[in-house]
C-alpha positions in Angstrom: 19.3 200.6 93.2 19.0 201.3 96.8 20.5 199.8 99.4 17.5 197.6 100.0 17.0 196.4 97.0 20.5 194.9 96.8 19.5 193.3 99.7 16.3 192.1 98.9 18.5 190.3 95.6 21.0 188.7 97.9 18.3 186.9 100.0 16.5 185.9 97.0 19.2 184.3 95.7 20.4 182.8 98.7 17.0 181.0 99.1 17.2 180.1 95.5 20.6 178.0 96.0 20.6 177.0 99.3 21.5 173.1 99.2 19.7 171.7 102.7 22.0 170.2 105.9 22.2 166.6 105.7 20.0 164.7 108.1 22.5 162.7 110.5 20.1 159.9 111.1 21.3 157.6 108.0 24.8 158.3 108.4 24.9 157.3 111.5 22.6 154.3 111.1 24.7 153.1 108.8 27.9 153.8 110.8 25.9 151.6 113.5 25.6 148.7 111.2 29.4 149.0 109.8 30.6 149.1 113.6 28.2 145.9 114.0 29.3 144.1 110.8 32.9 144.7 112.3 32.2 143.1 115.7 30.7 140.5 114.5 33.1 139.7 112.1 35.4 139.9 114.7 33.4 138.0 117.1 33.6 135.4 114.7 37.2 135.4 114.0 37.6 135.2 117.2 35.0 132.3 117.9 36.9 130.6 114.7 40.4 131.1 116.2 39.4 129.9 119.3 39.0 126.3 118.2 42.0 127.0 116.4 44.0 128.3 119.4 43.0 125.2 121.5 43.8 122.6 118.3 47.0 123.9 118.7 47.4 123.5 121.8 46.2 120.5 121.8 48.6 119.4 119.0 51.7 120.9 120.8 50.5 119.0 124.2 50.2 115.8 122.2 53.0 115.5 119.9 55.7 113.6 121.4 58.3 115.0 123.5 61.8 114.3 122.6 63.4 112.0 125.2 66.3 114.3 126.4 69.8 112.4 124.2 72.9 113.4 126.1 76.2 114.2 123.8 77.8 110.9 123.0 80.6 110.4 125.5 84.3 111.8 123.6 86.3 108.9 122.3 89.1 107.5 124.3 92.5 108.6 123.6 94.4 106.6 121.5 96.6 103.9 123.1 100.3 105.4 123.5 102.6 102.9 121.9 103.5 100.0 124.2 106.7 98.3 124.4 107.0 94.8 125.4 110.8 93.4 126.5 111.7 90.4 128.7 115.1 90.5 130.6 116.1 87.7 133.4 112.9 85.8 132.8 110.4 88.3 133.5 108.1 90.3 130.4 107.7 94.4 130.9 105.5 96.4 129.1 106.3 100.2 129.2 105.9 103.1 126.5 107.9 103.8 123.5 110.6 105.3 125.2 110.8 102.3 127.8 109.4 105.1 130.6 107.2 103.7 133.2 107.7 99.8 133.1 104.8 97.1 134.8 106.5 93.9 134.6 103.2 91.4 133.6 104.6 88.0 134.3 107.4 87.3 137.4 109.5 84.7 136.4 111.2 83.0 139.0 115.3 83.5 137.2 115.5 80.0 136.6 118.5 78.8 134.3 116.7 76.8 131.3 117.3 73.4 132.6 117.6 74.0 136.5 116.1 71.1 138.7 115.0 73.8 141.4 111.8 72.4 140.8 113.2 68.5 141.5 110.5 68.8 144.5 107.5 69.4 141.8 107.6 73.3 142.8 106.4 75.2 139.8 108.4 78.0 138.7 108.2 80.1 135.8 110.8 81.8 133.1 109.5 83.7 130.8 111.2 84.6 127.1 110.2 85.4 123.3 111.8 85.8 120.6 110.5 87.8 117.4 106.9 89.6 118.1 105.0 88.4 121.5 102.6 91.6 120.4 99.6 90.2 118.3 98.7 91.8 115.1 95.9 93.9 116.9 97.5 94.9 119.9 95.4 93.4 122.3 97.2 90.0 123.4 100.9 88.9 123.9 102.2 85.5 123.6 105.3 84.6 125.0 107.0 81.5 126.4 107.7 79.9 129.9 110.4 77.8 129.9 110.2 76.8 133.7 109.8 74.3 135.2 107.7 71.5 135.1 108.1 71.8 131.6 105.4 69.7 129.9 105.7 66.3 128.7 106.9 65.7 124.9 107.1 70.1 124.7 110.0 72.3 125.4 107.6 74.6 127.5 104.7 76.6 127.4 103.0 79.6 125.4 101.3 81.7 127.7 98.6 84.2 126.0 98.0 87.3 128.1 96.6 90.6 127.8 98.8 94.1 128.1 97.8 93.9 131.8 98.9 89.8 132.1 96.1 88.6 132.9 96.5 85.1 131.4 94.0 84.3 128.7 94.8 80.6 127.2 97.9 78.3 127.7 99.6 75.1 125.8 102.4 73.5 125.8 105.1 73.4 122.2 108.0 73.9 120.7 110.5 75.4 118.6 111.6 79.3 118.7 109.1 81.6 117.8 105.4 81.8 117.8 103.4 83.2 115.4 100.1 85.2 115.1 97.3 84.8 112.4 97.0 88.2 110.4 93.4 88.5 111.6 95.1 87.6 116.0 92.7 84.9 116.7 95.1 82.2 116.5 99.1 80.9 116.8 100.9 78.5 115.2 103.5 76.7 117.4 105.5 73.5 116.4 103.7 70.4 118.5 106.8 68.5 117.0 110.2 69.4 115.6 112.2 67.0 113.3 115.4 67.0 111.9 115.1 67.1 108.6 114.7 63.2 106.8 114.0 62.2 110.9 110.4 61.9 111.2 107.4 64.1 110.6 107.1 67.6 111.9 103.8 68.5 113.4 102.5 72.7 113.5 99.5 73.3 116.3 97.2 75.6 114.9 95.7 77.1 118.6 93.0 79.3 119.9 93.6 82.3 122.0 91.6 80.3 125.2 94.8 77.4 124.3 92.3 75.4 122.3 94.1 73.3 119.8 92.5 74.1 116.0 94.7 71.8 114.0 97.6 69.8 113.9 99.3 70.3 110.7 101.7 67.3 109.4 105.2 67.9 107.4 106.2 65.0 105.9 110.0 64.1 106.9 111.0 64.5 103.2 110.2 68.6 103.1 110.8 68.8 106.8 113.8 71.8 106.1 117.0 71.7 108.0 118.5 73.6 110.4 116.6 75.9 113.4 112.7 76.7 111.8 109.9 77.9 113.5 105.9 78.3 111.6 105.1 81.8 109.9 101.4 82.5 108.8 100.7 83.2 105.2 99.1 87.4 104.4 96.1 85.8 104.2 95.7 83.6 106.7 95.4 80.5 104.4 98.5 78.4 105.0 101.5 78.3 107.6 105.5 78.6 106.1 108.2 76.3 107.1 110.9 77.7 105.7 110.9 76.4 102.2 108.0 74.7 102.6 104.0 76.1 102.4 101.4 74.4 104.5 97.5 75.0 103.5 95.0 74.7 106.5 92.0 73.4 104.6 94.1 70.1 104.9 95.5 70.4 101.4 99.1 68.6 101.1 102.4 70.6 102.0 104.1 71.8 98.8 107.6 73.1 99.1 108.7 76.8 97.8 110.1 78.5 94.7 114.0 77.9 95.8 113.7 82.0 95.0 111.8 82.6 98.2 113.3 84.9 100.7 112.0 83.2 104.1 113.6 85.7 105.8 112.0 88.2 103.7 109.4 90.7 105.3 106.7 92.2 103.2 105.8 95.7 102.2 102.9 96.9 104.3 100.6 96.9 101.4 102.4 93.6 100.3 103.5 95.0 96.8 107.1 94.2 97.6 109.4 91.7 99.4 112.8 92.8 101.0 115.3 90.6 102.7 119.0 90.4 103.4 121.3 87.9 101.1 124.9 87.9 101.9 124.9 91.3 104.1 123.3 92.9 101.1 119.4 94.4 100.9 117.1 92.7 98.1 114.0 94.4 97.7 112.0 92.3 94.9 108.5 92.8 93.5 105.9 90.3 94.7 104.0 88.9 92.0 101.6 86.2 91.1 100.5 83.5 93.7 103.6 84.8 95.9 102.0 88.2 96.4 99.0 86.6 98.0 99.8 83.4 99.6 103.1 83.7 101.0 103.5 85.8 103.7 105.9 87.9 106.4 108.0 85.2 107.9 110.5 86.6 110.5 109.6 90.5 110.8 112.7 90.9 112.9 116.6 90.7 113.2 116.6 91.5 109.5 114.7 94.1 107.9 111.8 96.6 108.7 109.6 98.5 106.4 109.0 102.4 107.1 104.6 102.7 107.8 104.4 104.4 104.4 106.6 101.7 102.4 109.3 104.0 101.3 112.1 103.1 103.3 113.6 100.1 105.0 115.6 99.6 107.4 118.4 96.3 107.6 121.5 95.0 109.3 123.8 94.4 107.2 126.7 91.7 108.2 125.7 91.8 111.6 127.3 95.3 112.5 125.6 98.0 110.1 122.0 99.6 110.7 121.7 101.4 107.2 118.2 102.3 105.5 117.4 102.3 102.0 115.4 104.6 100.0 113.2 102.1 98.8 112.3 104.5 95.4 116.0 105.6 95.0 117.8 102.8 95.9 120.2 105.0 98.3 121.3 103.4 101.4 122.1 105.4 104.3 124.3 104.6 107.0 123.0 105.3 110.9 125.3 103.1 113.1 128.1 101.3 112.7 129.9 98.8 115.5 132.9 96.5 116.1 132.1 93.0 116.9 131.9 91.1 119.0 129.0 93.7 119.4 126.1 92.9 116.8 123.3 94.8 115.6 119.7 93.8 114.7 116.3 96.1 113.2 113.2 95.3 115.6 111.2 97.8 113.5 109.9 101.2 112.7 108.1 103.3 115.3 104.1 103.7 113.8 104.7 107.2 112.7 108.0 106.1 110.8 110.3 108.4 112.1 112.4 106.6 114.5 113.5 102.5 114.3 114.1 100.6 117.4 117.1 98.2 117.1 119.4 96.3 119.2 123.1 96.1 120.4 124.5 92.7 121.7 127.3 92.3 123.1 128.6 88.9 122.5 131.8 88.5 125.1 129.0 89.6 127.8 125.9 88.2 126.7 123.8 91.3 127.2 121.4 92.9 125.0 120.2 97.0 124.7 117.8 98.1 123.1 118.0 101.5 121.1 116.3 104.0 119.1 117.4 106.6 116.1 115.7 108.5 114.0 115.3 107.1 110.3 118.0 110.3 109.2 120.2 109.0 111.6 119.6 111.5 114.3 118.9 111.6 117.5 120.4 108.3 118.7 118.7 106.9 122.5 119.4 104.4 124.8 116.0 103.1 125.4 116.7 100.5 128.0 120.1 99.6 129.0 120.0 95.6 129.1 117.2 93.2 128.1 116.4 90.2 126.1 113.8 90.8 123.5 112.0 93.6 123.0 108.5 94.3 120.5 106.9 97.9 119.9 102.9 96.8 120.0 101.3 97.5 116.4 98.9 100.3 115.9 97.0 100.2 113.1 94.6 98.1 114.8 92.1 97.4 116.3 91.0 96.5 112.6 
């Protein structure tokens, strides 16, 4: 086979198997249609998205804009413990250590019974026994024994706020002024009588000095000696040593013979403690006693720690002791010799210190002291004063 024959054979094979080159027009048309569909779908999507977009914008614009709410102001700092005390006819308020004293009632330094007001001039001489602070710590109540003395009374009860602004006043008799548990009323003697020599009358007054009730104690039930009213724990009655007088007008009734009038109930009301012949007695409060008969005089003899674990008491007027209620163990904190006498005021709100007074019978001068519940760190708080009371701190309730 010659070279020419080979070339002819290859040309014939190529002519028989040749695949024509595809026409580009259909491809171009399909590409254009695909592109058009893409643009159309995109345009429809955009068109559809535009109302949604504007609807969203409208929704954003029509949605209420939250009002600006400022952060709540910080809570006020807890009130510092305030000490109320009396010196020479003036009433002062200071911090728990007796520092930064402020005189809130300025007396005229008159001797009780003085005729310095013979010309009709008004003068005041303030003092208190017991607890002038209301249970919620918002008010103080104390005596004005200045002159002129209201007719038929020993003095005037004055109610103030801690700054000394007078809220109310009214005439009264007796030694102590008793606050109701809810701090809205005060009980004081309207008519003080000797045992068997006439009826006694207890006056119940509001903060503005308005008398709410006058409770009569028949002469047969009038206790002997000095007495002052004290509220029951539930505020339903008032006690006079050995008699209980309901506020609802019910008949006064004698208290059980074993009632400890000078006792003080524990913070939870489950126990009552009092001093008997120089020894501390702690009893369980049972039955109606736990519900009705409240702390009579929360000073002079006994004070409970805030948690109810300890009782501070003055034994024989010359020893300051603290008892661990769970174990019954007594710890002697202070021991003095007569004519110096001791009395308990109360525990500090955190229970780590005890406030007490030292009275010198020879000079008739009293001073206020503080000591740790463990007997450490004895301090003199006020060198000379008449009476003192710490502001309650579990309040307002």
